[in-house]
SEFIDO-611662 format. One record per residue: residue in one letter; y, z, x of N, C-alpha, C in turn. Coordinates in pm, whole numbers, padded with zeros to 5 digits, always signed. Atoms other than C-alpha are relative to their C-alpha. Example, Ala and Ser with C-alpha at 12.3 -4.5 7.8 and 13.67 -1.06 7.14 Angstrom:
<rs>
A-00119+00000+00089-00450+00780+01230+00120+00000+00090 S-00119-00006-00082-00106+00714+01367+00109+00073-00077 
</rs>
This chain:
<rs>
M+00164+00059+00090+14291+06564+08179-00096-00023+00099 S+00104+00004-00088+13959+06541+08328-00047-00129+00014 E+00090+00106-00030+13805+06255+08502-00159-00022-00062 T+00098+00010+00124+13486+06361+08287+00012-00022-00133 I+00002+00013+00124+13632+06375+07981+00040-00139-00014 A-00062+00123+00029+13829+06045+07986-00143-00069+00021 A+00056+00075-00036+13503+05874+08163-00070+00007-00126 A+00099-00071+00179+13275+06052+07845+00041-00084-00113 A-00071+00027+00090+13544+05918+07601-00040-00166-00015 E+00016+00110+00022+13520+05557+07673-00177-00061+00010 E+00162+00069+00000+13108+05560+07727-00034+00020-00125 L+00056-00026+00119+13064+05736+07412+00103-00100-00131 Q-00067+00082+00133+13320+05474+07204-00089-00113+00041 S+00078+00147+00018+13093+05173+07383-00105+00039-00075 R+00165-00044+00047+12777+05378+07257+00004-00061-00115 L-00007+00040+00143+12901+05331+06918+00011-00097-00061 K-00022+00159+00066+12932+04992+06890+00061-00006-00116 G-00051+00016+00131+13151+04958+06618-00061+00088-00125 Q+00039-00101+00098+12917+05238+06423+00083+00125-00056 S-00026-00106+00014+13014+05537+06274-00025+00126-00067 I+00091-00125+00100+12947+05912+06108+00118+00008-00093 D-00050-00027+00121+13048+06044+05837+00082+00173+00008 G-00062-00091-00075+13285+06317+05947+00065+00032+00155 S-00088-00014-00176+13381+06482+06325-00141+00124+00020 V+00111-00082-00106+13192+06627+06651+00126-00014+00090 K-00080+00038-00128+13383+06740+06887-00124+00099+00134 F+00077-00112-00125+13212+06860+07243+00144+00069+00081 D-00108-00093-00065+13381+07142+07398-00098+00008+00162 I+00062-00080-00078+13236+07160+07750+00074+00091+00144 E-00054-00116-00036+13297+07444+07942+00069-00009+00147 G-00107-00038-00184+13583+07475+08227+00010-00138+00033 V-00037+00150+00003+13664+07086+08119+00078-00025-00106 G-00107+00029+00158+13800+07045+07787-00076-00090-00116 A+00033-00010+00143+13727+06880+07481+00004-00153-00043 L-00037+00137+00040+13675+06547+07326-00077-00003-00153 R-00044-00006+00152+13620+06439+06932-00036-00111-00027 V+00056+00129+00067+13430+06165+06740-00008+00049-00129 E-00004+00026+00130+13539+06093+06398+00027-00163-00022 G-00004+00160+00053+13439+05812+06212-00040-00060+00121 D+00072+00112-00141+13413+05526+06503+00089+00049+00093 Q-00131-00021-00120+13687+05680+06706-00057+00132+00084 V+00035-00075-00121+13649+05877+07065+00172+00058+00026 T-00150+00011-00074+13968+06057+07161-00048+00100+00046 Q+00040-00104-00055+14018+06351+07371+00077+00118-00032 D-00035-00056+00144+14079+06610+07116+00000+00112+00005 D+00022-00123-00009+14066+06955+07109+00034+00100-00161 S-00098-00009+00167+14156+06994+06697-00170+00044-00049 E+00130+00031+00094+13899+07082+06473-00116-00017-00013 A+00087+00089+00051+13571+06955+06370-00086+00054-00103 D+00118-00034+00095+13283+06960+06107-00096+00071+00104 C+00140-00054-00049+13048+07056+06402+00086-00006+00149 T-00034+00022-00149+13116+07148+06780-00157+00003+00063 I+00128+00022-00092+12868+07079+07046+00066+00068+00132 S-00045-00066-00135+12907+07335+07365-00093-00046+00076 A+00089-00040-00130+12775+07301+07695+00039-00049+00129 D-00044+00027-00156+12798+07283+08077+00033-00151+00026 E-00014+00150-00047+12911+06968+08256-00093-00121+00006 D+00152+00104-00088+12574+06870+08392-00047-00002-00132 T+00049+00055+00145+12452+06893+08039+00012-00115-00097 F-00080+00105+00081+12717+06679+07891+00045-00146+00052 R+00010+00172-00094+12705+06412+08186-00150-00045-00056 G+00102+00081+00028+12361+06375+08096-00092+00008-00115 L+00017+00043+00140+12355+06338+07741+00070-00120-00026 V-00071+00095-00018+12653+06089+07790-00094-00114+00029 S+00067+00161-00047+12418+05877+07986-00146-00008-00023 G+00127+00038+00064+12105+05921+07822-00111+00041+00062 D+00051-00038-00084+11946+06095+08094-00041+00114-00092 L+00029-00115+00087+11891+06404+07848+00002-00004-00144 S+00033-00027+00098+11792+06470+07513+00037+00090-00037 P-00101-00088+00123+12042+06607+07280-00150+00149-00046 T+00088-00111+00045+11673+06760+07109-00078+00090+00098 S+00047-00139-00103+11538+06935+07470+00139+00089+00070 A-00130-00060-00061+11897+07033+07550+00026+00132-00123 F-00021-00098+00108+11922+07218+07216-00060+00076-00007 M+00118-00018+00027+11576+07335+07224-00012+00110+00126 S+00023-00076-00131+11589+07470+07609+00148+00116-00017 G-00115-00103-00005+11934+07679+07528+00111-00087+00099 R-00119+00050-00126+12155+07435+07752+00098-00053-00108 L-00127+00107+00103+12376+07277+07422-00038+00115-00132 K-00058-00069+00133+12510+07495+07132+00042-00077-00091 V-00051+00079+00064+12588+07384+06851+00038+00087-00147 D-00049-00095+00119+12838+07545+06554+00056-00051-00098 G-00062+00084+00130+12911+07427+06196-00075-00093-00063 D+00107+00108+00079+12714+07111+06037-00059-00043+00068 M+00111+00040-00130+12415+07067+06261-00044-00147-00078 S+00004+00084+00067+12370+06755+05985+00127-00122+00096 K-00099+00085-00111+12669+06590+06188-00019-00033+00143 A+00035-00047-00132+12527+06677+06516-00110-00111+00009 M+00097+00059-00013+12236+06507+06432+00002-00133-00028 A+00008+00098+00033+12354+06194+06291+00121-00064+00136 L-00028+00062-00152+12577+06169+06619-00110-00069+00059 S+00131+00025-00125+12267+06192+06847-00092-00127-00079 S+00149+00130+00059+12064+05901+06628+00124-00113+00035 L-00094+00094-00036+12396+05701+06675-00040-00072+00153 L-00005+00033-00132+12386+05715+07063-00133+00032+00056 A+00142+00017-00066+11991+05732+07115-00018-00200+00027 
</rs>
């Protein structure tokens, strides 16, 4: 298991602060692994989700830290979204 994934799961869980999303979103970090947000839980899980967000490790770290806007990452092609875009947008608003 990647240190990046473990640290990101912990950070995302704390940023949710008891809030939840309707459905599930998976982060697929190239060459590192995956984590999944479902409801109010963040798990180190690569199972299917309503939406999959793919990015390289640097982009993912920027998203989790809040240093990179999900919108600008998506518009610049650094972030790819597959599946239900509304789930990605819901997660983005919770983590902002």
